[in-house]
C-alpha positions as CSV (number, residue, x, y, z in Angstrom):
1,M,-55.0,45.7,-41.3
2,G,-56.4,43.8,-44.3
3,L,-59.9,42.6,-44.9
4,V,-59.1,39.0,-43.8
5,T,-57.7,40.2,-40.5
6,N,-60.7,42.5,-39.9
7,C,-63.1,39.6,-40.7
8,A,-61.3,37.3,-38.3
9,I,-61.4,39.9,-35.5
10,F,-65.1,40.5,-36.1
11,L,-65.9,36.7,-36.1
12,G,-63.9,36.3,-32.9
13,L,-65.9,39.0,-31.2
14,L,-69.1,37.5,-32.3
15,Q,-68.1,34.1,-30.8
16,V,-67.2,35.8,-27.5
17,L,-70.5,37.7,-27.4
18,Y,-72.5,34.5,-28.3
19,A,-70.7,32.5,-25.6
20,A,-71.3,35.1,-23.0
21,S,-75.0,35.3,-23.9
22,V,-75.5,31.5,-23.8
23,G,-73.5,31.3,-20.5
24,D,-75.7,34.1,-18.9
25,K,-79.0,32.6,-20.0
26,Y,-81.1,31.5,-17.0
27,E,-82.4,28.0,-17.1
28,P,-84.1,26.2,-14.2
29,M,-81.8,23.4,-12.8
30,V,-81.4,21.2,-9.8
31,A,-78.3,19.4,-8.4
32,F,-77.8,16.7,-5.9
33,I,-75.1,15.2,-3.7
34,C,-76.1,12.6,-1.2
35,E,-75.8,13.8,2.5
36,R,-75.8,17.4,1.3
37,P,-78.8,19.7,0.8
38,A,-80.3,19.7,-2.7
39,M,-79.6,22.8,-4.8
40,H,-81.7,24.6,-7.3
41,R,-80.7,27.4,-9.5
42,G,-82.2,30.9,-9.0
43,V,-81.8,33.9,-11.2
44,N,-78.8,35.1,-9.1
45,G,-77.2,31.7,-8.4
46,W,-77.7,28.4,-6.6
47,I,-80.0,28.1,-3.6
48,A,-79.8,25.3,-0.9
49,D,-82.8,23.3,0.1
50,K,-82.1,21.5,3.4
51,S,-85.4,19.6,3.3
52,T,-84.1,17.4,0.5
53,D,-80.8,15.7,-0.2
54,C,-80.2,13.3,-3.1
55,L,-82.8,12.1,-5.5
56,N,-82.1,9.4,-8.1
57,R,-85.3,8.5,-9.9
58,M,-86.2,10.8,-12.8
59,E,-89.8,10.9,-11.6
60,D,-88.7,12.2,-8.3
61,I,-86.4,14.8,-9.9
62,L,-89.2,16.0,-12.1
63,S,-91.5,16.3,-9.1
64,Y,-88.8,18.3,-7.3
65,C,-88.3,20.6,-10.3
66,Q,-92.0,21.3,-10.4
67,R,-92.0,22.0,-6.6
68,M,-89.0,24.4,-6.9
69,Y,-90.3,26.2,-10.0
70,P,-94.1,26.4,-9.5
71,D,-94.4,29.4,-11.9
72,H,-92.8,27.4,-14.7
73,N,-94.5,24.7,-16.8
74,I,-91.8,22.0,-16.1
75,T,-92.7,19.0,-18.2
76,N,-89.5,17.0,-18.2
77,V,-85.9,16.7,-16.8
78,V,-82.7,15.8,-18.5
79,E,-79.2,15.4,-17.2
80,A,-77.0,18.3,-18.4
81,S,-74.3,17.5,-20.9
82,Y,-71.8,19.5,-18.9
83,L,-70.5,19.9,-15.4
84,V,-71.0,23.0,-13.3
85,T,-69.2,24.2,-10.1
86,I,-71.4,25.3,-7.3
87,K,-69.2,27.4,-5.1
88,D,-71.2,27.5,-1.9
89,W,-72.7,24.1,-1.3
90,P,-73.5,23.8,2.4
91,M,-72.9,20.8,4.5
92,T,-75.9,19.2,6.1
93,S,-74.6,19.3,9.7
94,A,-72.6,22.6,9.7
95,D,-72.7,26.1,8.5
96,R,-69.6,25.5,6.4
97,M,-69.8,25.6,2.6
98,H,-67.6,23.9,0.0
99,P,-67.4,24.1,-3.8
100,H,-68.5,20.9,-5.7
101,R,-68.4,20.1,-9.4
102,V,-71.6,18.2,-10.5
103,R,-73.7,17.4,-13.5
104,P,-77.0,19.1,-12.8
105,F,-80.4,18.2,-14.1
106,R,-82.1,20.7,-16.4
107,C,-85.8,21.3,-15.6
108,L,-87.3,21.6,-19.0
109,V,-90.1,24.2,-19.5
110,G,-92.8,23.4,-22.0
111,G,-92.2,21.1,-24.9
112,F,-88.9,19.2,-25.1
113,Q,-86.3,20.7,-27.4
114,S,-83.0,18.7,-27.6
115,D,-79.6,20.4,-27.8
116,A,-78.2,20.8,-31.3
117,L,-76.3,17.7,-32.4
118,L,-73.2,18.3,-34.4
119,V,-71.8,15.2,-36.2
120,P,-68.2,15.7,-37.3
121,Q,-67.4,15.3,-41.0
122,H,-66.7,11.7,-42.0
123,C,-68.7,10.4,-39.0
124,V,-71.9,8.4,-39.2
125,F,-74.9,9.3,-37.1
126,D,-76.4,6.2,-35.5
127,H,-79.8,6.3,-33.8
128,R,-80.6,4.0,-30.9
129,H,-84.1,4.4,-29.5
130,D,-86.2,2.3,-27.1
131,Q,-89.2,4.2,-25.6
132,R,-89.6,1.7,-22.8
133,V,-86.2,2.6,-21.3
134,C,-84.9,6.0,-20.2
135,Q,-81.1,6.1,-19.8
136,G,-79.0,8.7,-18.2
137,F,-76.0,10.7,-19.5
138,S,-73.4,8.2,-18.2
139,H,-75.1,5.3,-20.0
140,W,-74.9,7.1,-23.4
141,N,-71.3,8.0,-22.8
142,V,-70.5,4.3,-22.4
143,V,-72.5,3.5,-25.6
144,A,-70.6,6.1,-27.5
145,D,-67.2,4.8,-26.2
146,E,-68.1,1.3,-27.2
147,S,-69.0,2.3,-30.8
148,Y,-65.4,3.2,-31.6
Protein backbone atom coordinates (compact mmCIF):
# COMPACT_ATOMS: atom_id res chain seq x y z
CA MET A 1 0.00 0.00 0.00
CA GLY A 2 1.18 3.48 -0.81
CA LEU A 3 1.55 6.47 1.44
CA VAL A 4 -1.71 8.02 0.22
CA THR A 5 -3.68 4.84 0.96
CA ASN A 6 -2.16 4.55 4.44
CA CYS A 7 -2.98 8.20 5.18
CA ALA A 8 -6.56 7.72 3.98
CA ILE A 9 -7.00 4.65 6.19
CA PHE A 10 -5.48 6.49 9.16
CA LEU A 11 -7.76 9.51 8.67
CA GLY A 12 -10.79 7.24 8.33
CA LEU A 13 -9.93 5.52 11.61
CA LEU A 14 -9.52 8.88 13.32
CA GLN A 15 -12.97 9.96 12.11
CA VAL A 16 -14.55 6.74 13.40
CA LEU A 17 -12.85 7.11 16.80
CA TYR A 18 -13.88 10.77 17.05
CA ALA A 19 -17.49 9.99 16.14
CA ALA A 20 -17.59 7.22 18.74
CA SER A 21 -16.15 9.46 21.45
CA VAL A 22 -18.63 12.27 20.71
CA GLY A 23 -21.57 9.84 20.57
CA ASP A 24 -20.62 8.29 23.91
CA LYS A 25 -20.15 11.61 25.71
CA TYR A 26 -22.69 12.00 28.51
CA GLU A 27 -24.70 15.20 28.46
CA PRO A 28 -27.73 15.98 30.65
CA MET A 29 -30.87 16.05 28.50
CA VAL A 30 -34.64 15.94 28.88
CA ALA A 31 -37.36 14.99 26.41
CA PHE A 32 -41.11 15.40 26.36
CA ILE A 33 -44.14 13.99 24.58
CA CYS A 34 -47.54 15.10 25.81
CA GLU A 35 -49.54 12.41 27.60
CA ARG A 36 -46.35 10.40 28.16
CA PRO A 37 -43.96 10.56 31.15
CA ALA A 38 -41.12 13.03 30.80
CA MET A 39 -37.71 11.47 30.17
CA HIS A 40 -34.30 12.54 31.40
CA ARG A 41 -30.97 11.10 30.39
CA GLY A 42 -28.95 9.20 32.92
CA VAL A 43 -25.39 7.97 32.47
CA ASN A 44 -26.69 4.56 31.35
CA GLY A 45 -29.71 5.66 29.30
CA TRP A 46 -33.06 7.41 29.50
CA ILE A 47 -35.14 7.41 32.71
CA ALA A 48 -38.91 7.99 32.89
CA ASP A 49 -40.44 10.52 35.27
CA LYS A 50 -44.16 9.77 35.64
CA SER A 51 -44.70 12.91 37.76
CA THR A 52 -44.29 15.16 34.69
CA ASP A 53 -45.43 14.90 31.08
CA CYS A 54 -44.95 17.68 28.52
CA LEU A 55 -43.41 21.07 29.19
CA ASN A 56 -43.38 23.82 26.57
CA ARG A 57 -42.00 26.98 28.16
CA MET A 58 -38.22 27.25 28.25
CA GLU A 59 -38.37 28.49 31.87
CA ASP A 60 -40.25 25.35 32.90
CA ILE A 61 -37.81 23.12 31.01
CA LEU A 62 -34.86 24.87 32.71
CA SER A 63 -36.48 24.36 36.11
CA TYR A 64 -37.10 20.70 35.27
CA CYS A 65 -33.45 20.23 34.24
CA GLN A 66 -32.30 21.79 37.50
CA ARG A 67 -34.60 19.45 39.44
CA MET A 68 -33.46 16.34 37.54
CA TYR A 69 -29.75 17.22 37.79
CA PRO A 70 -29.30 18.83 41.24
CA ASP A 71 -25.56 18.03 41.29
CA HIS A 72 -24.97 19.97 38.04
CA ASN A 73 -24.87 23.73 37.63
CA ILE A 74 -27.60 23.87 34.96
CA THR A 75 -27.75 27.47 33.71
CA ASN A 76 -29.68 27.19 30.45
CA VAL A 77 -31.47 24.84 28.07
CA VAL A 78 -31.33 24.61 24.31
CA GLU A 79 -33.21 22.42 21.88
CA ALA A 80 -30.83 19.85 20.39
CA SER A 81 -29.97 20.20 16.72
CA TYR A 82 -30.59 16.48 16.17
CA LEU A 83 -33.24 13.84 16.83
CA VAL A 84 -32.75 10.90 19.17
CA THR A 85 -34.63 7.63 19.46
CA ILE A 86 -35.64 6.71 22.98
CA LYS A 87 -36.27 2.97 22.81
CA ASP A 88 -38.28 2.36 25.98
CA TRP A 89 -40.64 5.30 26.45
CA PRO A 90 -43.45 4.14 28.75
CA MET A 91 -47.09 4.94 28.22
CA THR A 92 -48.77 6.83 31.06
CA SER A 93 -51.62 4.40 31.67
CA ALA A 94 -49.89 1.08 30.99
CA ASP A 95 -46.68 -0.81 31.54
CA ARG A 96 -46.05 -1.03 27.80
CA MET A 97 -43.12 0.82 26.27
CA HIS A 98 -42.63 2.11 22.73
CA PRO A 99 -39.74 3.73 20.88
CA HIS A 100 -40.16 7.41 20.02
CA ARG A 101 -37.96 9.73 17.95
CA VAL A 102 -37.79 13.22 19.47
CA ARG A 103 -35.67 16.35 19.59
CA PRO A 104 -34.49 16.54 23.22
CA PHE A 105 -33.50 19.62 25.20
CA ARG A 106 -29.88 19.86 26.28
CA CYS A 107 -29.46 20.96 29.89
CA LEU A 108 -26.43 23.23 29.70
CA VAL A 109 -23.94 23.08 32.55
CA GLY A 110 -22.06 26.26 33.46
CA GLY A 111 -21.52 29.00 30.89
CA PHE A 112 -23.12 28.64 27.48
CA GLN A 113 -20.94 27.34 24.66
CA SER A 114 -22.60 27.10 21.29
CA ASP A 115 -22.02 24.24 18.91
CA ALA A 116 -19.43 24.85 16.21
CA LEU A 117 -20.89 26.62 13.20
CA LEU A 118 -19.56 25.51 9.85
CA VAL A 119 -20.40 27.79 6.94
CA PRO A 120 -19.89 26.09 3.56
CA GLN A 121 -17.59 27.70 1.05
CA HIS A 122 -19.32 30.34 -1.13
CA CYS A 123 -22.02 30.86 1.53
CA VAL A 124 -22.55 34.07 3.46
CA PHE A 125 -22.98 34.00 7.23
CA ASP A 126 -25.94 36.16 8.28
CA HIS A 127 -26.53 37.10 11.90
CA ARG A 128 -30.03 37.74 13.27
CA HIS A 129 -30.24 38.65 16.90
CA ASP A 130 -32.97 40.05 19.14
CA GLN A 131 -32.32 39.61 22.86
CA ARG A 132 -35.98 40.24 23.67
CA VAL A 133 -37.11 37.07 21.86
CA CYS A 134 -35.97 33.49 22.34
CA GLN A 135 -36.88 31.30 19.38
CA GLY A 136 -36.75 27.50 19.17
CA PHE A 137 -35.06 25.21 16.69
CA SER A 138 -38.04 24.93 14.34
CA HIS A 139 -38.30 28.74 14.00
CA TRP A 140 -34.67 29.00 12.88
CA ASN A 141 -35.15 26.18 10.38
CA VAL A 142 -37.97 28.23 8.80
CA VAL A 143 -35.75 31.34 8.74
CA ALA A 144 -32.97 29.35 7.07
CA ASP A 145 -35.36 27.90 4.48
CA GLU A 146 -36.72 31.36 3.68
CA SER A 147 -33.24 32.76 3.10
CA TYR A 148 -32.69 30.66 -0.05
